[in-house]
LUMTORMI-303591 format. One record per atom (N, C-alpha, C): residue number from 0; residue in one letter; chain; atom name; z, x, y. Coordinates in steps of 0.001 Angstrom, whole numbers, plus 500000, padded with zeros to 6 digits. Each point is the difference from the previous one (the first is absolute). Last residue first. Example, Ala and Ser with C-alpha at 12.3 -4.5 7.8 and 13.67 -1.06 7.14 Angstrom:
<pts>
- pase,vogu,tortor,voza,w,u,v
- 1,S,A,N,507080,512850,497750 .
- 1,S,A,CA,500060,500820,501190 .
- 1,S,A,C,500730,499230,501090 .
- 0,A,A,N,499930,500290,494280 .
- 0,A,A,CA,500000,499110,501190 .
- 0,A,A,C,500000,500900,501200 .
</pts>
This chain:
<pts>
- pase,vogu,tortor,voza,w,u,v
- 117,S,A,N,110968,739444,541874 .
- 117,S,A,CA,499248,499003,499527 .
- 117,S,A,C,500575,499026,501028 .
- 116,S,A,N,499698,505253,501450 .
- 116,S,A,CA,500612,499104,499181 .
- 116,S,A,C,499302,498799,499920 .
- 115,V,A,N,499173,505299,500575 .
- 115,V,A,CA,499167,498891,499383 .
- 115,V,A,C,500782,498540,499643 .
- 114,S,A,N,499492,505724,501790 .
- 114,S,A,CA,500797,499175,499720 .
- 114,S,A,C,499671,498495,500244 .
- 113,V,A,N,498903,505625,499698 .
- 113,V,A,CA,499276,498563,499955 .
- 113,V,A,C,501084,499253,499796 .
- 112,Q,A,N,499963,505650,501795 .
- 112,Q,A,CA,500428,498573,499245 .
- 112,Q,A,C,499092,498826,499883 .
- 111,T,A,N,498535,505572,499692 .
- 111,T,A,CA,500368,498677,501354 .
- 111,T,A,C,500252,498589,499486 .
- 110,G,A,N,500183,506216,498673 .
- 110,G,A,CA,499759,498495,499461 .
- 110,G,A,C,500105,499237,501440 .
- 109,Q,A,N,500620,504665,499341 .
- 109,Q,A,CA,501063,499119,500042 .
- 109,Q,A,C,499933,498874,500041 .
- 108,G,A,N,497061,503462,497118 .
- 108,G,A,CA,500047,500098,501418 .
- 108,G,A,C,501589,498809,500142 .
- 107,W,A,N,499417,503601,495562 .
- 107,W,A,CA,499231,498482,500786 .
- 107,W,A,C,500389,500101,501284 .
- 106,R,A,N,498506,504288,496976 .
- 106,R,A,CA,501094,499266,500259 .
- 106,R,A,C,499913,498551,500814 .
- 105,E,A,N,496546,502263,496462 .
- 105,E,A,CA,500468,500534,501083 .
- 105,E,A,C,501390,499318,500418 .
- 104,G,A,N,496753,499600,496497 .
- 104,G,A,CA,501552,500156,499798 .
- 104,G,A,C,500569,500724,501210 .
- 103,F,A,N,495515,496642,498973 .
- 103,F,A,CA,500429,501346,499824 .
- 103,F,A,C,501327,499982,499888 .
- 102,H,A,N,498145,495442,498241 .
- 102,H,A,CA,500136,500610,501419 .
- 102,H,A,C,500072,502169,499372 .
- 101,E,A,N,497803,494918,497554 .
- 101,E,A,CA,500703,501084,499715 .
- 101,E,A,C,500007,500882,500982 .
- 100,R,A,N,497270,496516,499109 .
- 100,R,A,CA,501079,499133,499888 .
- 100,R,A,C,501120,501247,500488 .
- 99,Q,A,N,495285,501002,499782 .
- 99,Q,A,CA,500102,498759,500620 .
- 99,Q,A,C,501244,499261,500160 .
- 98,S,A,N,500151,505275,499885 .
- 98,S,A,CA,498759,499277,499236 .
- 98,S,A,C,500072,498277,500566 .
- 97,K,A,N,502409,503417,502277 .
- 97,K,A,CA,499372,500810,498522 .
- 97,K,A,C,499175,499255,499537 .
- 96,M,A,N,501666,499366,505468 .
- 96,M,A,CA,499636,499611,498727 .
- 96,M,A,C,499615,501046,499029 .
- 95,R,A,N,503385,499865,504595 .
- 95,R,A,CA,498512,499928,499886 .
- 95,R,A,C,500224,500181,498007 .
- 94,K,A,N,502703,496396,503189 .
- 94,K,A,CA,500147,501227,499469 .
- 94,K,A,C,498728,500815,499725 .
- 93,C,A,N,503337,495951,502491 .
- 93,C,A,CA,498646,500360,499715 .
- 93,C,A,C,499952,501498,499450 .
- 92,Y,A,N,504326,495658,500252 .
- 92,Y,A,CA,499199,501144,500415 .
- 92,Y,A,C,498828,500581,499407 .
- 91,Y,A,N,503823,495652,500992 .
- 91,Y,A,CA,499010,500402,499809 .
- 91,Y,A,C,499302,501671,500544 .
- 90,L,A,N,504527,496321,498575 .
- 90,L,A,CA,499494,501255,500852 .
- 90,L,A,C,498727,500388,499691 .
- 89,A,A,N,501342,494552,499086 .
- 89,A,A,CA,500348,501398,499461 .
- 89,A,A,C,499528,501470,501207 .
- 88,T,A,N,499281,494005,498833 .
- 88,T,A,CA,501019,500930,500123 .
- 88,T,A,C,499932,501143,499606 .
- 87,D,A,N,497525,496282,498663 .
- 87,D,A,CA,499430,501734,500486 .
- 87,D,A,C,501070,500255,500809 .
- 86,E,A,N,500940,495642,497865 .
- 86,E,A,CA,499850,501421,498922 .
- 86,E,A,C,499320,501390,500939 .
- 85,S,A,N,500222,495656,502361 .
- 85,S,A,CA,501346,500744,499693 .
- 85,S,A,C,500073,501562,499298 .
- 84,K,A,N,495349,498361,501925 .
- 84,K,A,CA,500794,499482,498995 .
- 84,K,A,C,501594,500513,500127 .
- 83,L,A,N,494598,499774,503147 .
- 83,L,A,CA,501236,500751,499471 .
- 83,L,A,C,501053,499038,499176 .
- 82,D,A,N,495176,499738,501766 .
- 82,D,A,CA,500757,499303,499416 .
- 82,D,A,C,500914,500508,499220 .
- 81,N,A,N,496925,503720,501834 .
- 81,N,A,CA,499723,498418,500309 .
- 81,N,A,C,501518,499572,499076 .
- 80,M,A,N,498382,504809,501815 .
- 80,M,A,CA,501161,499823,498995 .
- 80,M,A,C,499610,498539,500814 .
- 79,Q,A,N,497748,505010,500285 .
- 79,Q,A,CA,500338,498663,500337 .
- 79,Q,A,C,500090,498908,499044 .
- 78,L,A,N,499957,505442,500684 .
- 78,L,A,CA,500154,499244,499058 .
- 78,L,A,C,500608,498642,500678 .
- 77,S,A,N,497699,505594,501211 .
- 77,S,A,CA,500744,498364,500466 .
- 77,S,A,C,499691,499333,498460 .
- 76,L,A,N,499840,505240,501792 .
- 76,L,A,CA,499708,499394,498861 .
- 76,L,A,C,500838,498684,500645 .
- 75,T,A,N,497778,504811,502729 .
- 75,T,A,CA,500811,498468,499847 .
- 75,T,A,C,499450,498810,498904 .
- 74,K,A,N,497576,504275,502401 .
- 74,K,A,CA,501599,500194,499084 .
- 74,K,A,C,500632,499275,499832 .
- 73,K,A,N,495947,499812,502819 .
- 73,K,A,CA,501092,500179,500423 .
- 73,K,A,C,501272,500126,498813 .
- 72,G,A,N,495624,500329,498899 .
- 72,G,A,CA,499810,500567,501078 .
- 72,G,A,C,501770,499996,500551 .
- 71,N,A,N,499085,497392,496029 .
- 71,N,A,CA,499747,501656,499895 .
- 71,N,A,C,500230,500570,501463 .
- 70,D,A,N,501781,495432,498296 .
- 70,D,A,CA,499318,500536,500881 .
- 70,D,A,C,499990,501284,500455 .
- 69,R,A,N,500921,495776,496318 .
- 69,R,A,CA,500494,501249,500355 .
- 69,R,A,C,498985,500126,501285 .
- 68,S,A,N,502368,495498,496432 .
- 68,S,A,CA,498786,501031,500890 .
- 68,S,A,C,500122,501339,500344 .
- 67,V,A,N,501825,495283,496956 .
- 67,V,A,CA,500401,501059,500246 .
- 67,V,A,C,499015,500614,500831 .
- 66,T,A,N,501653,495038,499239 .
- 66,T,A,CA,499311,500743,499963 .
- 66,T,A,C,500198,501227,500386 .
- 65,F,A,N,502412,495367,497764 .
- 65,F,A,CA,499783,501222,501289 .
- 65,F,A,C,498810,500502,499432 .
- 64,R,A,N,500691,496269,497808 .
- 64,R,A,CA,500931,499461,501459 .
- 64,R,A,C,500121,501042,500444 .
- 63,G,A,N,498459,499368,495783 .
- 63,G,A,CA,498695,499844,500751 .
- 63,G,A,C,500627,499995,501328 .
- 62,S,A,N,502820,500673,495969 .
- 62,S,A,CA,499235,499077,499803 .
- 62,S,A,C,499127,499338,501378 .
- 61,V,A,N,503789,503535,498827 .
- 61,V,A,CA,499437,499764,501055 .
- 61,V,A,C,498858,498537,500113 .
- 60,F,A,N,502596,501730,496043 .
- 60,F,A,CA,500567,499068,500722 .
- 60,F,A,C,499591,500151,501474 .
- 59,G,A,N,498395,502879,496900 .
- 59,G,A,CA,499492,498655,499246 .
- 59,G,A,C,500648,498894,501495 .
- 58,A,A,N,498712,504836,501548 .
- 58,A,A,CA,500702,499540,498740 .
- 58,A,A,C,499875,498719,499860 .
- 57,Y,A,N,496150,503275,501660 .
- 57,Y,A,CA,501213,499410,500456 .
- 57,Y,A,C,500624,499212,499061 .
- 56,Y,A,N,495413,503355,502381 .
- 56,Y,A,CA,500783,499044,498539 .
- 56,Y,A,C,501376,499691,500353 .
- 55,T,A,N,494785,501747,501981 .
- 55,T,A,CA,501353,499622,500419 .
- 55,T,A,C,500508,499632,498460 .
- 54,K,A,N,495121,502930,502035 .
- 54,K,A,CA,500982,499089,499285 .
- 54,K,A,C,501421,499829,499836 .
- 53,G,A,N,496561,502952,502691 .
- 53,G,A,CA,500120,498477,500266 .
- 53,G,A,C,501442,498941,499012 .
- 52,D,A,N,498667,505231,499968 .
- 52,D,A,CA,498719,499305,499685 .
- 52,D,A,C,500160,498640,500064 .
- 51,N,A,N,503421,502829,501154 .
- 51,N,A,CA,499037,500340,500583 .
- 51,N,A,C,498511,499179,500005 .
- 50,W,A,N,505149,497579,498487 .
- 50,W,A,CA,499051,501311,499757 .
- 50,W,A,C,498740,500296,500988 .
- 49,V,A,N,505207,497069,499298 .
- 49,V,A,CA,498529,499793,500513 .
- 49,V,A,C,499592,501177,499910 .
- 48,S,A,N,504529,497150,497717 .
- 48,S,A,CA,499356,501039,500394 .
- 48,S,A,C,498625,499809,500836 .
- 47,A,A,N,504834,497054,499150 .
- 47,A,A,CA,498890,500238,500025 .
- 47,A,A,C,499564,501697,500265 .
- 46,V,A,N,504494,498356,498344 .
- 46,V,A,CA,499323,498725,500519 .
- 46,V,A,C,498319,500113,500481 .
- 45,F,A,N,504676,501952,496720 .
- 45,F,A,CA,498752,500494,500608 .
- 45,F,A,C,499145,498663,500743 .
- 44,E,A,N,505735,501548,499148 .
- 44,E,A,CA,498728,499566,499056 .
- 44,E,A,C,498679,499770,500860 .
- 43,R,A,N,505890,501725,499376 .
- 43,R,A,CA,498857,499846,500882 .
- 43,R,A,C,498514,499788,499361 .
- 42,E,A,N,505069,498117,498209 .
- 42,E,A,CA,498881,501114,500104 .
- 42,E,A,C,498612,499799,500682 .
- 41,K,A,N,505008,497311,500937 .
- 41,K,A,CA,498427,499879,499006 .
- 41,K,A,C,499426,501280,500395 .
- 40,G,A,N,503967,498927,502652 .
- 40,G,A,CA,500539,499257,498241 .
- 40,G,A,C,498628,500034,498854 .
- 39,P,A,N,498309,499189,505202 .
- 39,P,A,CA,501438,500181,499495 .
- 39,P,A,C,500583,499982,498506 .
- 38,A,A,N,495060,500673,501170 .
- 38,A,A,CA,501180,499279,500469 .
- 38,A,A,C,501049,500325,499728 .
- 37,Q,A,N,495221,502874,501279 .
- 37,Q,A,CA,501202,499749,499167 .
- 37,Q,A,C,501112,499181,500540 .
- 36,R,A,N,494246,501699,499610 .
- 36,R,A,CA,500996,499146,500456 .
- 36,R,A,C,501167,500422,499279 .
- 35,F,A,N,494736,502248,501619 .
- 35,F,A,CA,500966,499773,498833 .
- 35,F,A,C,501246,498746,500670 .
- 34,W,A,N,494440,501927,500976 .
- 34,W,A,CA,501466,499520,500316 .
- 34,W,A,C,500070,499564,498663 .
- 33,G,A,N,496028,503775,501390 .
- 33,G,A,CA,500641,498936,499083 .
- 33,G,A,C,501082,499653,500726 .
- 32,L,A,N,495316,503235,499572 .
- 32,L,A,CA,501026,499514,500857 .
- 32,L,A,C,500690,498979,499652 .
- 31,G,A,N,496042,504324,498453 .
- 31,G,A,CA,500785,498319,500135 .
- 31,G,A,C,501244,499872,500468 .
- 30,Y,A,N,497141,504143,501575 .
- 30,Y,A,CA,500398,499376,499347 .
- 30,Y,A,C,500328,498678,500026 .
- 29,N,A,N,497679,503099,502648 .
- 29,N,A,CA,500023,500471,498647 .
- 29,N,A,C,500621,499483,499016 .
- 28,A,A,N,500105,499444,504829 .
- 28,A,A,CA,498970,499530,499428 .
- 28,A,A,C,499478,500083,498870 .
- 27,F,A,N,503495,501995,502352 .
- 27,F,A,CA,500219,498438,499981 .
- 27,F,A,C,499236,499697,499024 .
- 26,I,A,N,501828,504744,500017 .
- 26,I,A,CA,498727,499323,500733 .
- 26,I,A,C,499928,498965,499333 .
- 25,F,A,N,504920,502186,501262 .
- 25,F,A,CA,498932,500066,498667 .
- 25,F,A,C,498529,499329,500776 .
- 24,G,A,N,504066,499902,502334 .
- 24,G,A,CA,500448,501150,499553 .
- 24,G,A,C,498605,500325,498438 .
- 23,T,A,N,501906,495544,502173 .
- 23,T,A,CA,499140,500883,500919 .
- 23,T,A,C,500447,500978,498581 .
- 22,E,A,N,499823,494116,501075 .
- 22,E,A,CA,500215,501027,499241 .
- 22,E,A,C,499447,501153,500499 .
- 21,T,A,N,501263,494616,500941 .
- 21,T,A,CA,499364,501868,500916 .
- 21,T,A,C,500502,500353,499061 .
- 20,C,A,N,499984,494457,499928 .
- 20,C,A,CA,500477,501275,499445 .
- 20,C,A,C,499216,501325,500512 .
- 19,S,A,N,501203,494463,500481 .
- 19,S,A,CA,499246,500728,500021 .
- 19,S,A,C,500897,501267,499761 .
- 18,L,A,N,499767,493992,499456 .
- 18,L,A,CA,501029,501635,499883 .
- 18,L,A,C,498243,501108,500339 .
- 17,T,A,N,500993,494342,501350 .
- 17,T,A,CA,499086,500956,499005 .
- 17,T,A,C,500611,501653,500608 .
- 16,L,A,N,501075,494340,498836 .
- 16,L,A,CA,500504,501367,500661 .
- 16,L,A,C,498778,500759,499821 .
- 15,S,A,N,501442,494284,499805 .
- 15,S,A,CA,499175,501070,499492 .
- 15,S,A,C,500693,501609,500960 .
- 14,G,A,N,501601,494444,497728 .
- 14,G,A,CA,499524,500414,501104 .
- 14,G,A,C,498958,501616,499738 .
- 13,G,A,N,502826,496384,496982 .
- 13,G,A,CA,498486,500091,500581 .
- 13,G,A,C,499346,500409,501153 .
- 12,A,A,N,505014,500008,499268 .
- 12,A,A,CA,499264,499986,498838 .
- 12,A,A,C,498500,499204,500468 .
- 11,Q,A,N,502856,502491,503752 .
- 11,Q,A,CA,500367,499306,499302 .
- 11,Q,A,C,499057,499638,498788 .
- 10,V,A,N,501141,504777,502256 .
- 10,V,A,CA,499355,498713,500714 .
- 10,V,A,C,500395,499249,498882 .
- 9,S,A,N,501391,505235,501818 .
- 9,S,A,CA,500613,498485,499631 .
- 9,S,A,C,498942,498688,500200 .
- 8,G,A,N,498312,505715,499514 .
- 8,G,A,CA,500839,498831,500814 .
- 8,G,A,C,500309,498876,499387 .
- 7,G,A,N,496943,504985,500374 .
- 7,G,A,CA,500705,499108,498988 .
- 7,G,A,C,500894,499156,501123 .
- 6,G,A,N,497092,503642,501233 .
- 6,G,A,CA,499456,498584,500029 .
- 6,G,A,C,501027,499007,498971 .
- 5,S,A,N,499092,505678,499274 .
- 5,S,A,CA,500361,499344,501089 .
- 5,S,A,C,499438,498276,499528 .
- 4,E,A,N,500757,505792,498066 .
- 4,E,A,CA,499506,498577,499256 .
- 4,E,A,C,500785,498975,501384 .
- 3,V,A,N,498825,505427,498898 .
- 3,V,A,CA,500732,499446,501230 .
- 3,V,A,C,499397,498559,499263 .
- 2,I,A,N,500105,505570,498090 .
- 2,I,A,CA,499465,498231,499894 .
- 2,I,A,C,500685,499170,501099 .
- 1,H,A,N,498515,505776,498534 .
- 1,H,A,CA,500796,498891,500951 .
- 1,H,A,C,499412,498478,499917 .
- 0,I,A,N,500045,505274,497470 .
- 0,I,A,CA,498837,498870,499919 .
- 0,I,A,C,501107,499108,501000 .
</pts>
């Protein structure tokens, strides 16, 4: 399984970014997909997931600011992030999901860095 995340960058608080992820090596349309993040000195945490029935799940800290979506034809997962806060600064990863908030155990991708300045 090969994972490539992109779209990160540096923004000021209140700004927006859209992250993208392409995953190959499995039948993309058969699985839930999700985003995780890891801030410096902190454990990696769940951010959002999306399933083929259209259901989405978010961590509590998202508070309506992020939108997760998928395009099965393009094998792409996206995360639209609005009203970014300094605490959103982290390395963001995508993963194939085992359940709403739990991922499969394959190796992590390189991630994409999001830096938010206040």
